[in-house]
PAKE-748261 format. One record per residue: residue number from 1; residue in three letters; x, y, z of N, C-alpha, C in turn. Coordinates in steps of 0.2 Angstrom, whole numbers. Atoms other than C-alpha are relative to their C-alpha. Layout:
N
[site NUM 'ALA' [X Y Z] [X Y Z] [X Y Z]]
...
This chain:
244
[site 1 'MET' [2 -7 -3] [-16 -95 2] [-1 4 -5]]
[site 2 'PRO' [3 -6 4] [-25 -81 -7] [5 5 -3]]
[site 3 'THR' [-5 -6 2] [-11 -69 -7] [6 -3 -3]]
[site 4 'ASP' [-4 5 5] [1 -83 -15] [-3 -1 -7]]
[site 5 'THR' [4 1 6] [-11 -85 -29] [1 6 -5]]
[site 6 'LEU' [-1 -7 3] [-13 -67 -32] [7 1 -3]]
[site 7 'LEU' [-7 -2 1] [6 -64 -32] [2 -4 -5]]
[site 8 'ASP' [0 4 6] [8 -79 -45] [-3 2 -5]]
[site 9 'ARG' [2 -1 5] [-3 -72 -55] [2 5 -5]]
[site 10 'PHE' [-4 -6 2] [5 -55 -55] [7 -2 -3]]
[site 11 'LEU' [-7 1 3] [22 -63 -58] [-1 -3 -8]]
[site 12 'THR' [1 3 6] [16 -72 -72] [-1 5 -5]]
[site 13 'GLY' [1 -6 4] [8 -58 -81] [5 6 0]]
[site 14 'LEU' [-5 -5 -1] [23 -47 -77] [6 -3 -6]]
[site 15 'ALA' [-6 4 4] [35 -61 -85] [1 2 -7]]
[site 16 'PRO' [-2 -3 7] [33 -55 -104] [4 6 0]]
[site 17 'LEU' [-3 -6 1] [40 -38 -100] [7 0 4]]
[site 18 'GLY' [-7 0 -3] [56 -45 -92] [2 4 5]]
[site 19 'PRO' [-3 -4 -7] [57 -38 -75] [7 -2 2]]
[site 20 'LEU' [-7 1 -3] [74 -37 -68] [0 -2 6]]
[site 21 'ALA' [2 0 -6] [67 -38 -52] [-8 1 3]]
[site 22 'VAL' [5 -1 -2] [53 -39 -41] [0 -1 8]]
[site 23 'TRP' [-1 2 -8] [52 -36 -21] [-6 3 4]]
[site 24 'ALA' [4 -2 -3] [41 -33 -8] [2 3 7]]
[site 25 'HIS' [-4 -2 -5] [42 -22 6] [-8 1 6]]
[site 26 'GLY' [7 0 -6] [28 -16 21] [1 -5 4]]
[site 27 'SER' [3 5 -5] [18 -28 31] [1 -8 -3]]
[site 28 'LEU' [-1 7 3] [22 -43 18] [6 -2 1]]
[site 29 'ALA' [-6 3 0] [39 -43 19] [3 2 8]]
[site 30 'GLY' [-3 0 -8] [42 -37 38] [-4 -4 5]]
[site 31 'GLY' [2 6 -3] [31 -51 44] [-7 2 5]]
[site 32 'ASP' [7 -2 -3] [14 -42 51] [-6 0 -4]]
[site 33 'TYR' [5 1 7] [4 -46 34] [-4 -4 4]]
[site 34 'GLN' [5 3 -1] [-13 -49 38] [-6 0 -6]]
[site 35 'GLU' [4 1 6] [-24 -56 23] [-6 3 -1]]
[site 36 'GLY' [6 -4 1] [-38 -46 17] [0 6 3]]
[site 37 'ARG' [-1 -8 -4] [-32 -30 27] [5 3 -2]]
[site 38 'SER' [-7 -3 3] [-15 -27 23] [1 0 -8]]
[site 39 'ASP' [-2 -2 8] [-8 -19 7] [4 -6 -2]]
[site 40 'LEU' [-5 6 4] [2 -31 -5] [5 6 -3]]
[site 41 'ASP' [-5 -5 3] [16 -18 -8] [6 -2 -2]]
[site 42 'LEU' [-5 3 4] [28 -21 -21] [4 6 -5]]
[site 43 'ILE' [-4 -4 5] [42 -14 -32] [2 -3 -5]]
[site 44 'ALA' [-4 3 5] [47 -20 -48] [4 4 -5]]
[site 45 'VAL' [-3 -5 6] [61 -14 -60] [0 -4 -6]]
[site 46 'VAL' [0 3 8] [58 -16 -79] [4 4 -2]]
[site 47 'PRO' [-4 -2 4] [69 -14 -92] [-2 9 -1]]
[site 48 'GLU' [3 -5 2] [59 1 -99] [-7 2 2]]
[site 49 'LEU' [8 -3 -1] [43 12 -98] [-1 3 -6]]
[site 50 'ASN' [1 -4 6] [38 17 -115] [-9 -1 -1]]
[site 51 'PRO' [6 1 -1] [20 18 -119] [-4 -6 -1]]
[site 52 'ARG' [1 8 2] [17 0 -125] [1 -3 6]]
[site 53 'THR' [-1 4 -8] [24 -6 -107] [-5 4 4]]
[site 54 'VAL' [4 -2 -4] [13 6 -99] [-7 -2 -3]]
[site 55 'TRP' [6 4 2] [-3 0 -108] [0 -7 1]]
[site 56 'ARG' [2 7 -4] [2 -18 -104] [1 -2 6]]
[site 57 'LEU' [1 1 -6] [4 -16 -87] [-7 3 2]]
[site 58 'ALA' [7 -1 -3] [-13 -7 -85] [-5 -5 -4]]
[site 59 'LEU' [4 5 2] [-20 -21 -94] [1 -6 5]]
[site 60 'LEU' [-2 5 -4] [-11 -33 -83] [-3 0 7]]
[site 61 'HIS' [5 -2 -5] [-19 -24 -67] [-8 -2 1]]
[site 62 'ALA' [7 0 1] [-37 -24 -74] [-2 -9 -1]]
[site 63 'ARG' [3 7 0] [-37 -44 -77] [2 -3 7]]
[site 64 'LEU' [1 3 -6] [-32 -46 -59] [-5 2 4]]
[site 65 'ARG' [4 -4 -4] [-46 -35 -54] [-7 -7 3]]
[site 66 'GLY' [4 6 -1] [-57 -52 -52] [1 -3 8]]
[site 67 'ASP' [-4 3 -7] [-46 -57 -37] [-4 5 5]]
[site 68 'PRO' [3 -4 -6] [-55 -52 -20] [6 5 4]]
[site 69 'LEU' [-5 -5 -4] [-37 -45 -14] [5 5 -5]]
[site 70 'ALA' [-6 -3 4] [-32 -38 -30] [1 9 1]]
[site 71 'ALA' [0 -7 -2] [-37 -20 -24] [6 2 5]]
[site 72 'LYS' [-4 -2 -4] [-24 -22 -10] [7 0 -4]]
[site 73 'LEU' [-7 0 4] [-10 -24 -23] [2 6 -2]]
[site 74 'HIS' [-3 -6 0] [-1 -9 -24] [9 -1 -4]]
[site 75 'CYS' [-7 3 3] [16 -10 -37] [3 7 -2]]
[site 76 'SER' [-2 -4 2] [28 4 -41] [5 -1 -4]]
[site 77 'TYR' [-5 2 5] [38 2 -58] [6 5 -1]]
[site 78 'LEU' [-6 -3 1] [56 8 -59] [4 -2 -6]]
[site 79 'THR' [-5 3 7] [68 7 -73] [8 1 3]]
[site 80 'PRO' [-8 0 -3] [88 4 -70] [2 8 0]]
[site 81 'ASP' [-2 -5 0] [90 22 -74] [-1 6 5]]
[site 82 'GLY' [3 -5 -6] [81 30 -60] [-1 -2 7]]
[site 83 'THR' [2 3 -8] [82 18 -44] [5 5 3]]
[site 84 'ASP' [-4 -3 -6] [95 31 -36] [-3 8 -1]]
[site 85 'ASP' [3 -7 -1] [84 47 -39] [-6 -1 5]]
[site 86 'THR' [6 0 -4] [73 50 -24] [-4 4 -1]]
[site 87 'GLU' [5 -6 0] [63 64 -31] [-4 -2 -6]]
[site 88 'ARG' [4 1 6] [58 56 -47] [-7 -4 2]]
[site 89 'ARG' [7 3 0] [40 51 -49] [-2 -6 -4]]
[site 90 'HIS' [-1 7 4] [38 32 -54] [-7 -1 -2]]
[site 91 'LEU' [7 3 1] [23 24 -62] [-1 -5 5]]
[site 92 'THR' [2 6 -7] [12 15 -48] [-7 -1 -2]]
[site 93 'TRP' [6 5 0] [-3 4 -49] [-1 0 9]]
[site 94 'ALA' [3 1 -6] [-13 8 -32] [-7 3 0]]
[site 95 'HIS' [10 -1 0] [-32 11 -27] [-2 -3 -7]]
[site 96 'GLU' [2 2 7] [-35 3 -44] [2 4 -6]]
[site 97 'ARG' [-2 -4 5] [-27 16 -56] [8 1 0]]
[site 98 'LEU' [-8 -1 0] [-11 22 -62] [1 7 0]]
[site 99 'PHE' [-3 -8 0] [-1 39 -58] [6 -4 3]]
[site 100 'ARG' [-6 0 -2] [14 43 -52] [3 2 7]]
[site 101 'ARG' [-1 -1 -6] [24 44 -36] [7 -2 1]]
[site 102 'THR' [-6 1 -2] [40 44 -27] [1 -7 3]]
[site 103 'VAL' [-3 6 -4] [49 29 -19] [3 3 5]]
[site 104 'THR' [-4 -3 -6] [52 36 -2] [6 -3 4]]
[site 105 'PRO' [-5 2 -3] [66 33 8] [-1 -4 7]]
[site 106 'ILE' [4 5 -6] [56 24 22] [0 -8 -4]]
[site 107 'THR' [0 6 3] [53 12 7] [6 -3 -2]]
[site 108 'ARG' [-8 3 1] [70 10 2] [4 -2 6]]
[site 109 'ARG' [-3 4 -8] [76 7 20] [-3 -6 2]]
[site 110 'GLU' [2 5 -1] [64 -5 21] [3 -6 -4]]
[site 111 'LEU' [-3 5 7] [69 -15 4] [7 -3 3]]
[site 112 'HIS' [-6 3 -2] [87 -14 11] [0 -4 7]]
[site 113 'SER' [0 2 -6] [82 -20 28] [-2 -8 1]]
[site 114 'PHE' [7 6 1] [67 -33 25] [-2 -2 -6]]
[site 115 'GLY' [6 1 7] [62 -33 8] [0 -7 -1]]
[site 116 'LYS' [-1 7 1] [58 -49 3] [-1 -1 -9]]
[site 117 'VAL' [-4 0 7] [66 -54 -16] [-8 -5 -5]]
[site 118 'LEU' [5 3 3] [49 -61 -26] [2 -3 -7]]
[site 119 'HIS' [-5 2 5] [61 -62 -41] [5 4 -4]]
[site 120 'GLY' [-4 -3 3] [75 -57 -50] [7 1 7]]
[site 121 'ALA' [-4 -2 -4] [90 -46 -40] [-3 1 6]]
[site 122 'PRO' [2 -2 -7] [90 -43 -22] [0 9 -1]]
[site 123 'PRO' [0 -9 0] [88 -22 -18] [6 1 0]]
[site 124 'ALA' [-7 -1 0] [106 -23 -14] [4 2 -5]]
[site 125 'GLY' [-5 0 6] [112 -23 -30] [-4 9 -3]]
[site 126 'PRO' [3 -7 3] [101 -9 -40] [-2 5 3]]
[site 127 'LEU' [2 -5 -4] [95 1 -26] [4 3 5]]
[site 128 'PRO' [-5 -2 -4] [106 12 -19] [-3 1 8]]
[site 129 'PRO' [1 -3 -7] [106 15 1] [-2 5 3]]
[site 130 'VAL' [0 -7 -4] [99 27 11] [3 0 7]]
[site 131 'THR' [-4 -4 -4] [108 37 23] [-3 0 7]]
[site 132 'ASP' [3 0 -5] [103 38 41] [-4 9 1]]
[site 133 'ALA' [1 -8 0] [104 58 39] [-7 1 -6]]
[site 134 'GLU' [4 1 5] [93 55 23] [-7 -3 2]]
[site 135 'LEU' [7 4 -3] [80 43 31] [-3 6 5]]
[site 136 'ALA' [3 -5 -5] [77 57 46] [-2 6 -2]]
[site 137 'GLY' [1 -7 2] [77 72 36] [-7 0 -4]]
[site 138 'TYR' [8 2 5] [62 63 24] [-4 1 8]]
[site 139 'ILE' [6 2 -6] [53 57 41] [-2 8 2]]
[site 140 'VAL' [1 -7 -4] [54 77 49] [-4 3 -6]]
[site 141 'ARG' [4 -3 5] [48 85 33] [-7 -4 -1]]
[site 142 'ASN' [8 4 1] [33 72 29] [-4 1 7]]
[site 143 'MET' [4 0 -6] [28 73 48] [-2 10 0]]
[site 144 'ARG' [1 -7 -1] [30 94 47] [-4 2 -6]]
[site 145 'GLU' [5 -1 7] [22 96 28] [-5 -4 -3]]
[site 146 'TYR' [5 3 3] [11 84 26] [-5 -3 7]]
[site 147 'TRP' [3 4 -4] [5 75 41] [-3 8 3]]
[site 148 'ARG' [2 -5 -3] [4 92 52] [-6 3 -3]]
[site 149 'PRO' [5 -4 3] [-8 102 39] [-6 -6 -1]]
[site 150 'THR' [6 6 1] [-19 85 37] [-4 0 7]]
[site 151 'VAL' [5 0 -6] [-23 86 56] [-5 6 1]]
[site 152 'ARG' [3 -7 0] [-31 103 52] [-5 -1 -4]]
[site 153 'ARG' [7 1 2] [-45 95 42] [-5 -4 3]]
[site 154 'PRO' [5 5 -6] [-58 88 53] [-4 -6 -3]]
[site 155 'GLU' [5 4 4] [-68 80 38] [3 -6 0]]
[site 156 'LEU' [-4 5 1] [-54 68 36] [-1 -5 5]]
[site 157 'TRP' [-2 6 -5] [-51 60 54] [-8 -3 3]]
[site 158 'ARG' [6 4 -2] [-70 52 54] [0 -7 -2]]
[site 159 'GLU' [-1 5 4] [-63 39 42] [5 -4 4]]
[site 160 'ASP' [-5 5 -2] [-54 23 49] [6 1 -1]]
[site 161 'ILE' [-8 0 3] [-39 25 37] [4 6 2]]
[site 162 'TRP' [-6 -5 -2] [-33 42 42] [0 0 8]]
[site 163 'VAL' [0 0 -8] [-36 39 61] [6 -8 1]]
[site 164 'ASP' [-5 5 0] [-25 21 58] [7 3 -3]]
[site 165 'LEU' [-5 -1 4] [-13 29 47] [5 6 5]]
[site 166 'GLY' [-2 -7 -4] [-11 46 58] [4 -3 6]]
[site 167 'LEU' [-2 2 -5] [-7 37 74] [6 -4 -3]]
[site 168 'VAL' [-6 3 1] [4 23 67] [7 2 -4]]
[site 169 'THR' [-6 -4 4] [14 34 56] [4 4 7]]
[site 170 'LEU' [-3 -3 -4] [18 44 71] [5 -3 4]]
[site 171 'ALA' [-3 3 -4] [23 30 82] [8 -3 -5]]
[site 172 'ARG' [-6 2 5] [35 24 67] [4 5 1]]
[site 173 'ALA' [-6 -5 0] [42 41 65] [4 0 7]]
[site 174 'THR' [-3 -3 -6] [46 44 83] [4 -6 0]]
[site 175 'VAL' [-5 6 -2] [54 25 86] [6 1 -5]]
[site 176 'THR' [-5 -1 5] [64 29 69] [5 5 1]]
[site 177 'LEU' [-4 -6 -1] [71 45 74] [4 0 6]]
[site 178 'ARG' [-5 1 -8] [75 40 92] [5 -6 0]]
[site 179 'ASP' [-4 8 -2] [82 22 89] [4 -1 -6]]
[site 180 'GLY' [-1 0 4] [85 23 71] [1 -7 -5]]
[site 181 'ARG' [3 8 2] [75 6 67] [-6 1 -2]]
[site 182 'LEU' [6 0 1] [59 3 58] [-4 -7 3]]
[site 183 'ILE' [4 5 -4] [45 -6 67] [-7 -1 -5]]
[site 184 'SER' [5 0 2] [30 -13 62] [-6 2 2]]
[site 185 'GLU' [6 -4 -3] [12 -9 65] [-3 -3 8]]
[site 186 'ARG' [0 4 -7] [11 -22 78] [3 5 5]]
[site 187 'GLU' [-5 -5 -4] [26 -13 87] [-3 8 2]]
[site 188 'ALA' [2 -7 -2] [19 4 84] [-7 2 3]]
[site 189 'LEU' [4 -1 -4] [3 1 92] [2 -2 8]]
[site 190 'ALA' [-3 -1 -7] [12 -5 107] [4 7 1]]
[site 191 'GLU' [-5 -6 -1] [23 10 107] [-5 6 1]]
[site 192 'LEU' [5 -6 -1] [7 23 106] [-1 1 7]]
[site 193 'ALA' [0 1 -8] [5 18 125] [4 4 3]]
[site 194 'ASP' [-5 -4 -2] [21 25 129] [0 7 -2]]
[site 195 'LEU' [1 -7 1] [18 40 120] [-5 5 2]]
[site 196 'GLY' [5 -5 -3] [3 46 128] [-6 0 -5]]
[site 197 'ALA' [6 -2 3] [-10 43 114] [-6 -4 4]]
[site 198 'PRO' [6 2 -3] [-29 40 118] [-1 -7 0]]
[site 199 'ALA' [2 9 3] [-31 21 123] [-5 -1 -3]]
[site 200 'GLU' [6 3 5] [-48 19 117] [1 2 -6]]
[site 201 'VAL' [0 0 8] [-43 25 100] [5 -5 0]]
[site 202 'VAL' [-5 7 3] [-27 13 100] [-3 -5 0]]
[site 203 'GLU' [3 5 0] [-38 1 106] [-5 -3 -7]]
[site 204 'ASP' [3 -1 8] [-50 5 90] [3 -2 -5]]
[site 205 'VAL' [-4 1 4] [-36 4 80] [2 -8 0]]
[site 206 'ARG' [-2 6 0] [-29 -12 84] [-7 -6 0]]
[site 207 'ALA' [5 6 2] [-47 -22 85] [-2 0 -8]]
[site 208 'ARG' [1 1 7] [-49 -17 68] [4 -2 -5]]
[site 209 'ARG' [-7 3 4] [-31 -23 62] [-1 -7 1]]
[site 210 'TYR' [-1 8 -1] [-32 -40 71] [-7 -3 1]]
[site 211 'ASP' [6 3 -2] [-50 -44 77] [-5 3 -6]]
[site 212 'ASP' [6 -2 5] [-68 -41 68] [-5 4 4]]
[site 213 'PRO' [3 -5 -4] [-76 -26 78] [-7 2 -6]]
[site 214 'ALA' [5 -3 2] [-93 -20 73] [2 7 -2]]
[site 215 'PRO' [-2 -6 2] [-94 -4 63] [0 4 4]]
[site 216 'PRO' [3 -4 -4] [-92 10 72] [-5 6 -1]]
[site 217 'SER' [5 -3 1] [-106 22 77] [1 7 -3]]
[site 218 'ALA' [0 -7 1] [-108 41 71] [3 2 6]]
[site 219 'GLU' [-4 -5 -7] [-105 47 89] [6 -2 1]]
[site 220 'TRP' [-7 3 -1] [-89 35 90] [5 3 -3]]
[site 221 'ARG' [-3 -3 8] [-83 41 73] [2 8 3]]
[site 222 'ASP' [-1 -7 -3] [-86 60 80] [5 0 6]]
[site 223 'ARG' [-3 -1 -8] [-78 58 98] [8 -3 -3]]
[site 224 'ARG' [-6 3 2] [-63 46 90] [4 6 -4]]
[site 225 'ALA' [-4 -4 3] [-59 60 78] [2 7 3]]
[site 226 'ALA' [-2 -6 -4] [-58 74 91] [5 -3 4]]
[site 227 'LEU' [-5 4 -5] [-47 62 102] [5 0 -4]]
[site 228 'THR' [-6 2 2] [-36 59 88] [4 6 -3]]
[site 229 'ARG' [-2 -5 2] [-34 76 82] [2 5 6]]
[site 230 'SER' [-4 -3 -4] [-29 83 98] [5 -3 5]]
[site 231 'TYR' [-8 2 -3] [-17 72 103] [5 0 -6]]
[site 232 'LEU' [-6 1 6] [-8 71 84] [4 7 1]]
[site 233 'GLY' [-3 -5 2] [-7 89 83] [7 2 4]]
[site 234 'PRO' [-5 -2 -4] [3 94 99] [7 -8 -2]]
[site 235 'ALA' [-5 4 2] [12 76 96] [5 2 -5]]
[site 236 'ILE' [-5 -1 6] [19 80 78] [4 7 1]]
[site 237 'ASP' [-6 -7 -1] [25 99 84] [5 -4 5]]
[site 238 'THR' [-7 2 -4] [35 90 98] [5 -5 -3]]
[site 239 'LEU' [-4 4 4] [42 78 87] [5 3 -6]]
[site 240 'VAL' [-4 -1 5] [47 88 74] [5 6 3]]
[site 241 'ALA' [-5 -4 -4] [54 102 85] [7 -4 3]]
[site 242 'SER' [-4 5 -3] [64 89 93] [6 -2 -5]]
[site 243 'TYR' [-7 2 6] [75 84 76] [-1 5 -4]]
[site 244 'SER' [-1 -5 6] [74 99 66] [6 3 2]]
């Protein structure tokens, strides 16, 4: 399987840095992984991150670029002294570049709930658990402070990725706040029907996730964007008001 080949190459290249743990989260760990479509979401705990280590990590990812799935591989690098700090911005390789971002409470809960150990210690050892209150608080803030302003930017919503992420994130947030559990993308798409999302847009997302449809026309992109924004804005407002 090409995914296994890429992960083997990644772990082999990482080994000289002495990683303490490497975990998968997201669809790869949750059972909804679609090769060539899903991201490979990883977390690695390494002993330290000095300038030489950062350079070696950049070189490792550069060497993987010939693999057709390499652009899907995203990895955040934690050190033992920073695993309990939810606000710390950790070195991350994603979208074919290095930058820093937090490891969110959602990711941390995924790791504790169904994280897949690729190397070393399981998440329950080095990674502190996330309380229900911490998880809910993060979700409400994320919907209010990130996704609601994003709905107001019409130029974004002609792109597949924003439609997909916006709808799936809303469904996942709703179920987690309501039931206290995390769900897969497939489950999120099923949930959207009950949440009143536009059926033709949900089917568009499902088809691109699991089938091989033709590229959308310009007319459909415009209509889809309008439908999605008209639905998401009020839906987010209702969700945030219900749990604030």
